[in-house]
N, C-alpha and C positions, 0 to 999 in steps of 0.2 A: 261500406256498411247497408245491410237491407233495409228495406221500409218498415219495416215489422222492429230494427231494433233504432232506427229514427224515432218511431213512436215512444220507444221505450224511454232511450234517452233524454225526450222531450217532456215524459212525463214526469221522470227523476227532476229534471229541471225545474219546471212550474212546482215540483213541491219544494225544493230549495229556493226559490225566489219568494215564497209568500212573505216571507219577512220583510223579504225590499219593499212590499205593497204599501206599507208605512213608514217605509226609511227615507232616504232623501230626498223623493218627489213630494211625500204629505207631508200638513203643513202651508205648503205655499200659496195652497189655494184659502188660506186666510190667518194672516201672519200675524192678528191681533189677538187670536182666540190664545188664550192660556191654558185651559185643558178643557175634557170633553164631562160636561156634570153626569155623576152617576146616573141612573136610571130614576126616577122618582118612582115612590109609591102611586098605585093611584088612590085619587082623592075619593073620601067619603067611609061607609060604615062597611066591616066587611061580617059583622055578624051582629046580634046583640042576643046581650042575654038577663032576661027578663027587662030592667029600665038601662041595664049598662050598657054602654056601644065599646066593639072592638073593633078600633079603626083598621084600613091596610097599612096604614103607616105602622103602627104596633105588628103586624104580622109581618110586616121586610123586616121590622127590626130582628125581631124572635128566627126568623129564618135569613136572617144576614151571611150567613157562611157559603148555603148553601145557593144562594141568590147569584153572590159574584162566583162561584164555576157555571154556574147557569150561562150568565151571561159572555160568561170568556169562551164559554162552549159554542153558543151562537154566534159569535163574532170569530170564532174559527173558523166557522163550518161557511160566513159568509166572504173569509178572504179568504179563503179555498176556492171559493166559487169564483169570486173578485179576478183572483191570478190566473184561473185557467181563462177567463173573457179577456181580459186584458193580451198575454201570452197571444193566444190565439188571432186577437183580431189585428197587434203589430206587426205577426208574422203572416197575416196574410195579406194584408195592404204589401208590405214590401214586397212578397212573394208576386204578386199581382204586377205591382210596379215593375218590377224584373222581367215580367214574362215568366214566373217559375213557378213550377207547384213549392209546397211548403217544406216537405221532405227534401225536393232538388236547393233550394236556397238553401237548407242549414248544413246540406254536402259542399256546397259552393263555398259558403262563407266562415264555415265552422271545421269539420269534420275532414274535408282534404287538407286542409294547410296544418292538420295534428299530426306528429310524426311519433313514431312509437321511442318511448323512453329508454334514454341512456344505458348500456351497459352496467355501470356505477350505480346508475338510479337503482334498478334491479337488484343489485347485487346488494346493497345497503338498506332496504323495506326486506328482502331476506334477512342478514342478518338481525336487524333490528326486530322482526314478528317469525324467528326461527322457532319459535315452539309452537305458534299455528300450525306449522306443518309438520311435527312429528317427523315422522323417519324419511322423506321427501329429502332426497338431494336438492341444491340450490340449483343444480342444472332440470333438473325434475319439476321444481317449481316455478323455475323462472318464465315458459309459456305464459301461464295463469297471472302472473304475477304484470307482466307486459302487458296484457290484456287488461288487466285492472287499472292498471297504472293510466294507461291509455284512455279508458273509460273516463277516470276522473280527470284526464286533461281537457276530454271533450265536452263535459258537462261546466266545467268552470270557463272555459272557452263559448261555450253558449250562454251562461247566465252573464258573461261579459258583453255579447254580443245583442243578447236579449235587452240589457239596461240600457245600450248605445238606441236601441231601436224606439225604447220609450221616450228615451228625451226626444228623438226625431218626429215624432209622431206627436211630441206635447202632450204626454199622459201626465196626468193628475190623478191622484187619487184621494176622495174624500173621507174615506171608509173612516172613522178612527173607533181606537181601540178602545175598550171600558176600559175607566181606570175608579183607582179606589180611592179615596178621600183616606190617606195612612196620617198618623200622625206621628211627630218627631219624639214627641212625649218629650222628656229631659233625660234620654239616655245618652252613653257616649256615642262623639261624631267626629268626623275629619273634614276640616274642606270649611270653609267662609260659608255662614246660612245665608249670603247674597248669593250663593251660587245656583243657577239656570238652572240646573239640573239635580235632584235629589233622590240617592236610591237608601232604600231603608228596608235592611235585611231583616231578617227574622230566621235567627240561626241555635244549633242546638251542639256544645261541646264535645259532644262526645258522637257524632254523628261522621263518619268518615266522608262522606259526601262534602258535609261544610268544610272539612280541615280540607278538602282538595280544589276546593270554591273559593279560599284564601288565598291563593298565589294569583289567580286569576282577578279576585276583586282587588289586588295589591296594585298588579296591572293596571287595571282602571284605571284606578285613584292616579295613579302616575302618571297616564296617557293626557290624561283631560285636566288634570292640576287643579287651580282654582274655579274650574268650569264645574267642580262638580262636589257634592258634598255627599258623604256615607255617613249614616244612622246605624249603630250595631242594638238590634232588640232583640231579647232573649225570647226562643221556643223550647223549653228542653221534654223533650218527647218523652210518655211515661213511661217507656218502656227500656227508655237508658237509665240506670240507676244514678249514677254520680253524676248527671246534666246539669239537674236543679242544682248541686251544690257547687258545679265547678263555677254555674252561675252567677251563682250567689259568692262565689272568689272573687270571680272580675269586680263585682260590682266593691267588694271590701276593700281591692286594690284600687279602684277610681277614688274612693276614701285619701288613700294616701297618693292620688295624683299620677297613680300609673296604671292604668286601665290598659291602654294598648297594649303594653309592657308584657303583664300579664296574661291578657288575652293571646298574645304569641306565643307563650310560656307553653298555655296551655292548649294549644292547637298542633303546637309541634311534639307535643308528647301527651296524645291522649290515651294513652294506659296507665299514667296517676292523675287520676281524677278524683279520689279520695280527699277526703278533708286533711289527713294526715299529710297526703302528697302536695296538698296542696299549699299545705304553712310551708311546706322545704321550698316549694316552685318559689313562692312568696321571698323566701330568705335569699333565694339563689338571684333575685332581681334586684335587690336593693331596699325592702320593705319590711317593716319593723314588725318583725314575726308577732309577737306576742302582742300586738293591737290587731295583729291580721286573724289572727288567730280568735282571739276575745270577738271580733265582727263575726267571723264565721261559725262560731258555735252559740252566738244569739242570734242566729236566724234574723237578723235586722233589715236586709234585702230579701226576704221571701217573699214578702207582700212584692214590690216591686215587680220582680221576677214573674210571680204569678200577673199580676197584672199585664204583663208585655206579652205571656202566653195567651190571655182571654181577648185583649186586644186582637192578637194574631187569629184566631179563632173566628173574631168577628168579622175580620177583613177577607176571608176565605181561608188561611193558611192551611193548610192539613198535613204539608212535608217539609223536609227541612234540606237545602237551605232554600229558601222564598224570596224575593227579590222585589221592590214596588218599584220603578221608574217614573218618576212624577207620577205616582201613582197606578202606573203600564206593569200589571204581575209579570213576572217569569220565574219559574220554578225550576230547579236545579242544581247541579255544578256546570256551570253554562262556561261557554270561550270566551273569550276577549271578546269577537266577530259579534257572538249575540248581544253584548252589551254597548256593542257598539252598534251597530244599527236601531237601537232604539236611543240612545243621548243622540248621535249623531242626528238622528229627526227632533228631537227635542232642541235643541241646541239650532237647527234651522227654523224652526216657530218661534223661536226667540227672535231671528232678524226684522 
């Protein structure tokens, strides 16, 4: 592999390693610290209107949603810069110790040890992604697939190698992710209230990405058991005509002790979210249909759903799904590994 390609792969590696900065290594610096407090508003007065004072606290409360996003962007920029510094430093130290250049070190320890993928793996990838290759036959696509799978393996092995170097060189990351003080309110929850990690999810029953995220969330809850508490809060997007109705339907099911059953049923069939459809769904999971319909038609839970939405806006939620893991925001339908990186760091912090 050329030096240019080494630099390209290393750059991709550093990007992939950014989440690791506050992974297993972070939190070891101060195990007594529970959570970073949100940035405090400046003390004092921002403006006056005659005798009336407008404080910075009032301003920050009004701009809370935007400020959450700004602080997250600031953190991400710092984290990327820190990752570059850490990766360059540990690689340079190890390269110097072995009398090699950084590129030669990576070649020796990673690239030269990676072999081409097995033909069966190439075939399997082609069959799974056949639509991507259009009219290309398996034989025509095989060289590109082989190269891609090899590059993926190189990045995985480099990631593992760099993690080992960080441990060897005693890297401790003190940069704290921004946290939002998110209330669980009185919304439906799974897991003990004493769990060291609380995940508050803001979601929309009509959002396809939210439905996709459900499988991952279930895996996360299963993986961590009583170490995690999941709280579901509603964030029905205005352009989803049936999202608010579905949210109210889940709350009406909660009145009969079957929130999670209704929750799963709604997400499993997002084409059936009109009020009449929800009544039928309620019957299919054993609810009293008449009581459910009365609850839904009355709009009994509209204020609760709206409160969730307004709270979400205050916390900086702009899309769904959005998760807050012990106050650390994570947006979108993400992988189990994305959750695990944060959760494992939080559990380490508790030790």
